[in-house]
Wavefront OBJ file of the C-alpha trace (Angstrom):
o trace
v -0.246 -0.138 -0.255
v 2.557 2.787 0.970
v 3.944 2.421 -2.907
v 0.472 3.141 -4.314
v 0.430 7.204 -3.232
v 4.133 7.362 -4.352
v 2.800 5.541 -7.736
v -0.002 8.530 -7.837
v 2.593 11.066 -7.237
v 4.998 10.093 -9.660
v 1.592 9.705 -12.057
v 0.749 13.342 -11.258
v 3.713 14.777 -11.568
v 4.551 12.978 -14.745
v 0.711 14.146 -16.032
v 1.704 17.832 -14.924
v 5.013 17.634 -16.476
v 3.183 16.605 -19.769
v 0.408 19.094 -19.417
v 2.522 22.142 -19.042
v 5.432 20.462 -21.508
v 6.029 23.738 -24.027
v 3.086 23.714 -26.486
v 5.466 25.192 -29.099
v 6.640 21.828 -29.791
v 3.347 20.618 -29.813
v 2.100 23.163 -32.401
v 2.101 21.879 -35.843
v 2.163 24.574 -37.879
v 5.147 26.216 -36.140
v 7.313 22.822 -36.220
v 6.419 22.345 -40.108
v 7.024 25.711 -40.810
v 10.305 25.361 -38.768
v 11.150 22.244 -40.546
v 10.534 24.143 -44.255
v 13.089 26.785 -42.943
v 15.463 24.696 -41.669
v 15.305 22.390 -44.888
v 15.972 25.684 -47.120
v 19.130 26.183 -44.995
v 19.408 30.170 -46.161
v 22.831 30.951 -44.580
v 22.698 34.814 -45.353
v 19.799 36.013 -46.060
v 17.815 39.734 -45.546
v 13.982 39.860 -44.408
v 11.532 42.664 -44.341
v 9.253 43.697 -41.884
v 6.598 46.226 -40.886
v 5.972 46.363 -37.364
v 2.574 47.864 -36.409
v 1.808 49.641 -33.647
v -0.002 52.923 -32.054
v 3.118 55.280 -33.539
v 2.781 53.560 -37.232
v -0.944 52.417 -37.153
v -1.675 52.961 -41.012
v 1.700 52.739 -42.718
v 4.661 52.038 -40.272
v 8.293 51.777 -42.015
v 9.958 48.934 -43.796
v 12.530 47.531 -41.484
v 15.179 45.431 -43.521
v 17.692 42.933 -41.151
v 20.601 41.146 -42.666
v 21.726 38.048 -41.106
v 24.695 36.026 -41.856
v 25.888 32.802 -40.387
v 22.859 33.066 -37.527
v 23.585 36.697 -36.516
v 22.158 40.042 -37.237
v 24.828 41.871 -39.116
v 22.797 44.895 -40.772
v 19.794 46.661 -40.011
v 17.924 49.735 -42.388
v 14.748 51.451 -41.995
v 12.623 52.476 -45.150
v 10.218 55.086 -44.034
v 7.135 55.103 -45.910
v 7.618 57.246 -49.116
v 11.588 58.208 -48.702
v 13.874 56.910 -50.617
v 16.345 57.030 -48.341
v 16.910 54.414 -45.817
v 18.276 55.024 -42.528
v 20.901 52.467 -40.853
v 20.519 51.450 -37.342
v 23.472 51.468 -34.907
v 25.446 48.295 -34.442
v 24.814 48.523 -31.209
v 21.127 48.295 -31.578
v 21.366 45.094 -33.709
v 20.369 42.719 -30.428
v 16.994 44.177 -30.568
v 16.211 42.645 -33.861
v 15.524 39.272 -34.492
v 17.332 36.555 -37.205
v 14.416 34.374 -38.485
v 14.973 31.706 -35.990
v 14.467 34.223 -33.579
v 11.291 35.083 -34.705
v 10.512 31.456 -34.488
v 11.864 31.257 -30.658
v 9.484 34.545 -29.966
v 6.566 32.269 -31.224
v 7.277 29.436 -29.557
v 7.463 31.633 -26.329
v 4.602 33.249 -26.477
v 3.186 29.839 -26.903
v 4.773 28.582 -24.182
v 3.451 31.537 -21.682
v -0.244 30.859 -23.058
v -0.783 34.118 -24.324
v -2.765 35.093 -27.276
v -0.845 34.171 -30.525
v -1.507 34.314 -34.426
v 1.174 33.187 -36.885
v 0.972 32.692 -40.518
v 4.070 31.176 -42.111
v 5.285 30.785 -45.717
v 4.297 27.652 -47.805
v 7.774 27.665 -49.561
v 10.617 28.320 -46.943
v 8.561 28.370 -43.626
v 9.616 31.836 -42.314
v 6.705 33.387 -40.096
v 5.033 35.878 -42.888
v 2.818 37.253 -39.731
v 3.100 37.294 -35.877
v 1.166 38.907 -33.561
v 1.136 38.244 -29.915
v -0.509 39.836 -27.330
v 1.217 39.322 -23.974
v -1.541 40.689 -21.871
v -5.083 41.197 -22.987
v -6.065 43.718 -20.430
v -3.482 45.872 -21.769
v -3.135 48.205 -24.286
v 0.036 48.913 -26.369
v 1.713 45.344 -25.475
v 0.822 43.892 -28.712
v 3.676 43.056 -30.908
v 2.462 42.746 -34.704
v 4.683 42.352 -37.289
v 4.299 41.623 -41.157
v 7.245 40.250 -43.236
v 7.254 41.697 -46.382
v 10.139 39.385 -48.076
v 12.582 37.237 -47.384
v 16.158 37.314 -49.741
v 18.835 34.596 -49.919
v 21.950 36.658 -50.327
v 24.718 36.130 -53.025
v 27.225 33.266 -52.480
v 24.981 31.773 -49.718
v 23.223 28.675 -50.181
l 1 2 3 4 5 6 7 8 9 10 11 12 13 14 15 16 17 18 19 20 21 22 23 24 25 26 27 28 29 30 31 32 33 34 35 36 37 38 39 40 41 42 43 44 45 46 47 48 49 50 51 52 53 54 55 56 57 58 59 60 61 62 63 64 65 66 67 68 69 70 71 72 73 74 75 76 77 78 79 80 81 82 83 84 85 86 87 88 89 90 91 92 93 94 95 96 97 98 99 100 101 102 103 104 105 106 107 108 109 110 111 112 113 114 115 116 117 118 119 120 121 122 123 124 125 126 127 128 129 130 131 132 133 134 135 136 137 138 139 140 141 142 143 144 145 146 147 148 149 150 151 152 153 154 155 156 157
């Protein structure tokens, strides 16, 4: 009989662990998109995105991120209606994501159980749209990104 409570405790711990396992790994769309992205094997690429927020509701500037070898190596902004690109300071590159970083952002939000909507490119798998609302009771904490393109850089597979 002494084994039974212990077995029940182990079963409860296992059920709890399985029930709270990171849902991102159980998200078939995320997993499939990640697999497509990994099989595309883009070592060097650029992607552009618009980040919608209160300050840019209708027409946010496009941000273009250059990635080489899993690191952000360049960032520039294209203001709407302007032809001049504004480079970001290298010290700020840490605030921008690689595509793998976007996948991790989505996975983290799913694990936290917050509202997440994501759409993925059918061919390359990168996230085309990401919407995360970290707290439905707050205004302005949302992240709303829409990728405009992903381009393989010359010399990269």
